[in-house]
C-alpha positions as CSV (number, residue, x, y, z in Angstrom):
1,M,-64.4,-45.1,1.4
2,K,-61.1,-44.3,-0.2
3,K,-60.8,-47.5,-2.1
4,I,-64.5,-47.2,-3.4
5,L,-63.5,-43.6,-4.6
6,V,-60.5,-44.8,-6.4
7,V,-62.3,-47.7,-8.1
8,F,-64.9,-45.1,-9.3
9,I,-62.3,-42.8,-10.6
10,I,-60.6,-45.5,-12.5
11,A,-63.9,-46.8,-14.1
12,I,-64.5,-43.1,-15.4
13,L,-61.0,-42.9,-16.7
14,L,-61.3,-46.2,-18.7
15,S,-64.3,-44.8,-20.4
16,V,-62.7,-41.6,-21.5
17,I,-58.8,-42.3,-21.9
18,P,-57.6,-44.3,-24.9
19,N,-55.0,-47.1,-24.5
20,V,-51.6,-45.9,-25.4
21,D,-50.1,-49.5,-25.4
22,S,-51.6,-52.7,-26.6
23,Q,-51.8,-53.5,-22.8
24,L,-54.3,-52.0,-20.5
25,T,-53.3,-48.6,-19.4
26,L,-55.1,-45.8,-17.5
27,G,-53.1,-42.8,-18.8
28,Q,-50.6,-41.6,-21.4
29,K,-46.9,-42.5,-20.9
30,A,-45.3,-40.7,-18.1
31,N,-42.3,-38.3,-18.7
32,Q,-39.7,-39.7,-16.3
33,K,-36.9,-37.3,-15.2
34,S,-34.8,-40.1,-13.7
35,I,-34.7,-43.9,-13.3
36,E,-32.2,-45.2,-10.8
37,L,-31.4,-48.9,-9.5
38,F,-29.5,-49.0,-6.2
39,V,-27.4,-52.1,-6.0
40,D,-25.6,-53.2,-2.7
41,K,-24.6,-56.8,-2.5
42,S,-28.1,-58.0,-1.9
43,E,-30.8,-60.1,-3.6
44,I,-33.1,-57.0,-3.1
45,I,-32.6,-54.1,-5.4
46,E,-34.1,-50.6,-4.7
47,V,-35.7,-48.8,-7.7
48,K,-36.6,-45.0,-7.8
49,H,-38.5,-43.3,-10.7
50,V,-38.9,-39.4,-10.7
51,I,-41.9,-38.5,-12.7
52,S,-42.6,-35.0,-14.2
53,P,-46.0,-33.2,-13.3
54,S,-48.8,-33.7,-15.7
55,K,-52.3,-32.2,-16.3
56,T,-53.5,-35.7,-17.3
57,P,-53.1,-39.2,-15.8
58,V,-50.0,-40.9,-16.7
59,T,-48.7,-44.5,-16.5
60,V,-45.2,-45.8,-15.4
61,Y,-44.3,-49.4,-16.2
62,L,-42.1,-50.9,-13.4
63,F,-39.1,-53.2,-13.6
64,E,-39.6,-56.9,-13.6
65,G,-39.6,-58.6,-10.2
66,V,-41.4,-56.0,-8.2
67,I,-42.3,-56.8,-4.7
68,E,-45.8,-55.1,-4.9
69,K,-46.2,-54.4,-1.2
70,S,-43.0,-52.3,-1.4
71,I,-44.4,-49.7,-3.8
72,K,-44.6,-46.2,-2.5
73,V,-45.5,-43.1,-4.4
74,K,-44.9,-39.7,-2.8
75,N,-44.7,-36.0,-3.8
76,V,-41.4,-34.0,-3.5
77,E,-42.5,-33.1,0.1
78,G,-42.7,-36.7,1.1
79,K,-46.6,-37.0,1.3
80,E,-48.0,-40.2,-0.1
81,K,-50.0,-39.9,-3.3
82,Q,-53.3,-42.0,-4.0
83,V,-52.5,-44.0,-7.2
84,G,-53.7,-46.8,-9.3
85,I,-51.6,-50.1,-9.5
86,S,-52.4,-52.7,-12.2
87,D,-51.1,-56.0,-13.2
88,D,-51.3,-57.4,-16.7
89,G,-51.6,-60.9,-15.4
90,E,-48.1,-61.8,-16.6
91,G,-46.2,-60.0,-13.8
92,K,-45.9,-56.6,-15.6
93,I,-46.9,-54.1,-13.2
94,S,-47.8,-50.5,-13.8
95,V,-48.6,-47.5,-11.7
96,T,-51.1,-44.7,-12.7
97,I,-50.4,-41.2,-11.3
98,F,-53.5,-38.7,-11.4
99,P,-53.0,-35.2,-12.6
100,T,-50.6,-33.3,-10.3
101,N,-48.6,-30.0,-10.4
102,N,-45.7,-31.5,-8.6
103,K,-43.1,-34.2,-9.3
104,S,-44.0,-37.7,-8.1
105,I,-41.4,-40.2,-6.8
106,I,-42.2,-43.9,-7.1
107,K,-39.9,-46.2,-4.9
108,Y,-40.1,-50.0,-4.8
109,N,-37.9,-53.1,-4.5
110,I,-37.3,-55.9,-7.0
111,S,-36.2,-59.5,-6.3
112,N,-35.1,-62.5,-8.3
113,Q,-32.9,-60.1,-10.5
114,S,-29.7,-60.4,-8.4
115,S,-28.1,-63.4,-6.8
116,L,-24.7,-64.4,-5.4
117,I,-23.0,-67.1,-7.4
118,D,-19.7,-68.2,-5.7
119,N,-18.1,-64.9,-5.0
120,L,-19.7,-63.0,-7.8
121,W,-23.0,-60.9,-7.5
122,V,-24.9,-61.2,-10.8
123,M,-27.6,-58.7,-11.6
124,K,-29.8,-58.5,-14.6
125,A,-32.1,-55.6,-15.7
126,Q,-34.2,-54.6,-18.6
127,Y,-36.1,-51.4,-19.3
128,N,-37.0,-49.4,-22.4
129,E,-35.9,-46.0,-21.2
130,T,-32.5,-44.5,-20.0
131,Y,-31.7,-45.8,-16.6
132,S,-29.0,-45.8,-14.2
133,V,-27.4,-48.4,-12.0
134,L,-25.8,-47.1,-8.9
135,F,-23.2,-48.8,-6.6
136,P,-21.8,-48.2,-3.0
137,E,-18.4,-46.4,-2.8
138,E,-16.6,-49.7,-1.9
139,I,-17.2,-51.2,-5.3
140,K,-14.4,-49.9,-7.7
141,F,-15.2,-51.9,-10.8
142,I,-18.0,-54.0,-12.4
143,F,-18.3,-56.3,-15.3
144,L,-21.0,-55.1,-17.7
145,N,-22.0,-57.7,-20.3
146,N,-18.5,-59.5,-19.6
147,N,-16.6,-56.2,-20.2
148,L,-14.6,-54.7,-17.4
149,I,-15.6,-51.2,-16.3
150,P,-13.6,-49.3,-13.6
151,L,-15.9,-47.0,-11.8
152,E,-13.1,-44.7,-10.7
153,N,-14.7,-41.7,-8.9
154,R,-18.2,-42.3,-10.4
155,D,-21.0,-43.9,-8.6
156,G,-22.4,-46.0,-11.4
157,I,-23.3,-46.4,-15.0
158,S,-26.1,-45.1,-17.2
159,V,-27.9,-47.3,-19.9
160,N,-28.6,-44.7,-22.5
161,G,-31.8,-45.5,-24.4
162,G,-32.7,-48.4,-22.2
163,G,-32.0,-52.1,-22.9
164,K,-31.1,-55.3,-21.3
165,I,-27.8,-55.6,-19.2
166,T,-25.9,-58.1,-17.1
167,V,-23.8,-56.6,-14.3
168,E,-21.4,-58.7,-12.2
169,Y,-19.2,-57.6,-9.4
170,Y,-17.3,-59.3,-6.6
171,S,-18.6,-59.7,-3.1
172,T,-14.9,-59.8,-1.7
173,I,-12.2,-58.8,-4.2
174,P,-9.9,-61.8,-4.7
175,E,-6.6,-60.3,-5.6
176,S,-3.0,-61.4,-5.5
177,I,0.3,-59.6,-6.2
178,Q,3.0,-61.1,-8.3
179,K,6.3,-59.7,-7.9
180,V,8.5,-59.1,-10.9
181,Q,12.1,-57.9,-10.8
182,W,14.4,-57.2,-13.6
183,E,17.8,-56.1,-12.7
184,E,17.3,-53.1,-10.2
185,N,13.7,-52.6,-11.4
186,K,10.8,-54.0,-9.2
187,F,7.1,-54.2,-10.4
188,D,3.8,-55.5,-8.9
189,V,1.4,-57.3,-11.2
190,K,-2.0,-57.6,-9.7
191,I,-4.2,-60.5,-10.6
192,I,-7.9,-60.3,-9.5
193,T,-9.8,-63.6,-9.8
194,D,-11.4,-66.4,-8.0
195,L,-9.3,-68.9,-10.0
196,K,-6.1,-70.5,-8.6
197,I,-3.1,-68.8,-10.3
198,E,0.0,-71.1,-10.8
199,Q,3.4,-70.9,-12.5
200,F,3.3,-67.2,-13.0
201,N,6.3,-66.0,-15.2
202,F,7.6,-62.8,-16.7
203,D,9.8,-63.3,-19.8
204,Q,11.6,-60.2,-20.8
205,L,13.1,-61.9,-24.0
206,S,9.7,-62.8,-25.4
207,K,8.0,-59.7,-23.9
208,S,5.3,-61.7,-22.2
209,I,3.7,-62.7,-19.0
210,S,2.2,-66.1,-18.5
211,F,0.4,-68.2,-15.8
212,E,-1.6,-71.3,-15.5
213,I,-5.4,-71.5,-14.7
214,N,-7.2,-74.6,-13.6
215,E,-10.8,-73.6,-13.9
216,T,-13.1,-72.1,-16.6
217,D,-15.7,-69.3,-17.1
218,K,-14.4,-67.1,-14.4
219,F,-13.2,-63.5,-14.7
220,V,-9.4,-62.9,-14.7
221,T,-8.3,-59.3,-14.4
222,I,-4.7,-58.5,-14.7
223,L,-3.3,-55.0,-13.8
224,I,0.1,-54.5,-15.6
225,P,2.4,-51.6,-15.2
226,Q,3.0,-50.2,-18.6
227,E,6.6,-49.5,-17.8
228,L,6.9,-53.3,-17.5
229,L,4.9,-54.4,-20.4
230,W,3.6,-52.1,-23.1
231,G,0.9,-52.7,-25.6
232,P,-0.8,-53.3,-28.0
233,Y,-1.3,-56.8,-26.4
234,V,-2.1,-60.2,-27.7
235,V,-3.6,-62.8,-25.2
236,M,-3.2,-66.5,-25.9
237,L,-4.8,-69.6,-24.1
238,E,-2.5,-72.3,-24.9
239,D,-2.0,-72.0,-28.7
240,E,-5.3,-70.0,-29.3
241,Q,-5.7,-66.3,-29.4
242,I,-8.6,-65.2,-27.1
243,R,-10.8,-62.1,-26.7
244,Y,-10.0,-59.5,-23.8
245,S,-11.2,-56.2,-22.9
246,K,-9.0,-53.4,-21.9
247,S,-9.2,-50.3,-19.8
248,Y,-6.9,-48.0,-17.7
249,E,-6.6,-47.8,-13.9
250,N,-4.5,-44.7,-14.3
251,E,-1.9,-43.3,-16.7
252,N,0.7,-45.8,-15.6
253,N,-1.3,-49.1,-15.3
254,V,-3.4,-51.0,-17.9
255,L,-6.2,-53.5,-16.9
256,L,-6.7,-56.5,-19.1
257,N,-9.8,-58.8,-18.6
258,I,-10.5,-62.2,-19.8
259,K,-13.0,-65.0,-19.2
260,P,-11.3,-68.3,-20.3
261,E,-13.5,-71.1,-21.6
262,T,-10.8,-73.8,-21.1
263,T,-7.9,-74.4,-18.7
264,G,-4.2,-74.2,-19.6
265,Q,-1.6,-71.5,-19.9
266,V,-2.5,-67.8,-20.4
267,T,0.1,-65.8,-22.1
268,I,-0.1,-62.0,-22.5
269,I,2.3,-60.7,-25.1
270,G,3.2,-57.0,-25.3
271,T,5.4,-55.1,-27.8
272,T,7.9,-53.3,-25.4
273,V,9.5,-54.3,-22.1
274,I,12.1,-52.8,-19.8
275,P,14.8,-51.7,-20.3
276,E,13.4,-50.7,-23.8
277,F,10.8,-48.4,-22.2
278,S,11.4,-44.7,-23.2
279,M,10.8,-41.7,-21.0
280,F,8.6,-40.3,-24.0
281,I,6.3,-43.3,-24.0
282,P,4.1,-41.8,-21.1
283,L,3.4,-38.8,-23.3
284,I,2.7,-40.9,-26.2
285,M,0.4,-43.1,-24.2
286,G,-1.7,-40.1,-23.0
287,F,-2.1,-39.0,-26.7
288,I,-3.2,-42.5,-27.7
289,I,-5.7,-42.5,-24.9
290,I,-7.3,-39.3,-26.0
291,L,-7.5,-40.6,-29.6
292,T,-8.7,-44.2,-28.9
293,V,-11.1,-43.9,-25.9
294,P,-14.3,-45.4,-27.4
295,A,-17.4,-43.3,-27.5
296,M,-19.7,-45.5,-25.4
297,R,-22.9,-44.0,-26.4
298,K,-24.9,-46.9,-25.0
299,F,-23.2,-46.9,-21.5
300,S,-21.7,-44.2,-19.7
301,L,-20.3,-43.5,-16.3
302,R,-22.2,-41.2,-13.9
């Protein structure tokens, strides 16, 4: 009887509510308070939409890859709501919520958007409104569109204004510590990569760190104490300068990330090395960070 009633209501709505988009919709676009994806080393991603109350029916488009039987819509008190679910025939699923005085919460799972490739989880997402991607506490950094993003004490990122992203993160962090000693000074250079690192070397005279890699198209992240090697940096692969992304683990250590397209010797060249390092440089570094931290309006930590 309930199903018959829902069909009857939808038929009435189709006759009185104009389409908002070119595709079939049963109500106006919903006002979404928040959209969150929960990623946790799995091929299944959990999604949550929080929808504002509305006096008219509203439509919410879901992410690609929806497992339709997982769709649940409840009010803030946890009571299930009667809704309309439609498919445009091309896999784009939407939910129509009928007039309500309370917020509605849509939860569902998506598949085919996250996969484990070697030791790296690769997740793709696309949506036309601001959404957040949240990670468990154990994940300390991610690669967003090939750029290294330390999460620090944040639980994820926000994609402001929506858009398409590729997020990658390690299943098990593959790190090694390279010991550097210069006279009485000792430093640890951490390298995080699934590649095999060979012939690591620190050269004080040329102000450089070098090592050999034997595979391609995998991330190599190097944590360098700035007291050992100060930037700005130039990264070379054999005789060719290559692109890198940079961030800071803390005020003492810099993170450089590359994704080599060929094998060979990687050389990181700095401008200052011990014992040239001045006690005033940490103060200068802090000032530079304040001036040069990019205003990432598209992506932000949350």
